[in-house]
Every structure is written in C-alpha cells, then in structure tokens.
C-alpha positions, 0 to 999 in steps of 0.5 A, spaced: 528 800 319 530 805 314 528 801 309 521 800 312 520 808 311 523 810 318 527 817 317 530 817 324 534 813 328 535 814 336 542 812 339 541 811 347 546 812 352 551 816 347 557 816 350 562 818 345 563 821 338 566 815 335 559 811 337 555 817 333 560 817 327 559 809 327 551 810 327 552 815 321 556 811 317 551 805 318 545 810 316 548 814 310 549 812 303 556 812 300 560 816 300 558 818 306 557 812 309 556 804 308 548 803 308 546 799 302 541 801 297 534 797 298 530 798 292 522 797 292 522 798 300 518 803 304 524 808 303 523 809 296 515 809 297 515 802 294 516 805 287 522 805 282 527 810 282 530 813 276 536 817 279 539 813 284 545 818 286 539 824 287 535 819 291 541 817 295 543 824 296 536 826 298 535 820 303 542 822 306 539 829 307 532 827 310 535 822 315 535 824 322 540 821 328 538 823 335 543 822 341 541 821 348 546 823 353 544 820 359 551 819 363 557 823 365 561 820 360 557 822 355 557 829 357 
C-alpha cells in the first residue's frame, strides 16, 4: 500500500512494543528499516527520483504509524 501512495499504516490490537517495532522496520527504508525501494509507483508520484537517499529520508519522515490499543494486554 505504501508504494501506491498511502502514507500511514494502522496496527489494530497492538499488544506489545515488539509488534510496533516490527511494523516500523517494514515501513522504513534502510538503515531505519527493511522496506525496499519501488521506483515509479505512487509513493514517488510515478516519477523518477534524482536523489534516492534524500527521497527515502523524506518518505521515512512522512510515513505514519497508528497503533490501536484495544486490550488489557496492550495497555
């Protein structure tokens, strides 16, 4: 979804810090995470990117994670 242009991901029933850290590793680019770069998709406005490191840093800053604390364990 991030490659299509979505800028936020929700994690329902969040119950641990580990779950949040795992999700963050999936949606952030290296070295902050493990997300792969997919040029030419909605996340880059379907255009070429001239400076990939600057672009990845900007994307990492703009990507939002929302956690839903819905259980006693999560609290």
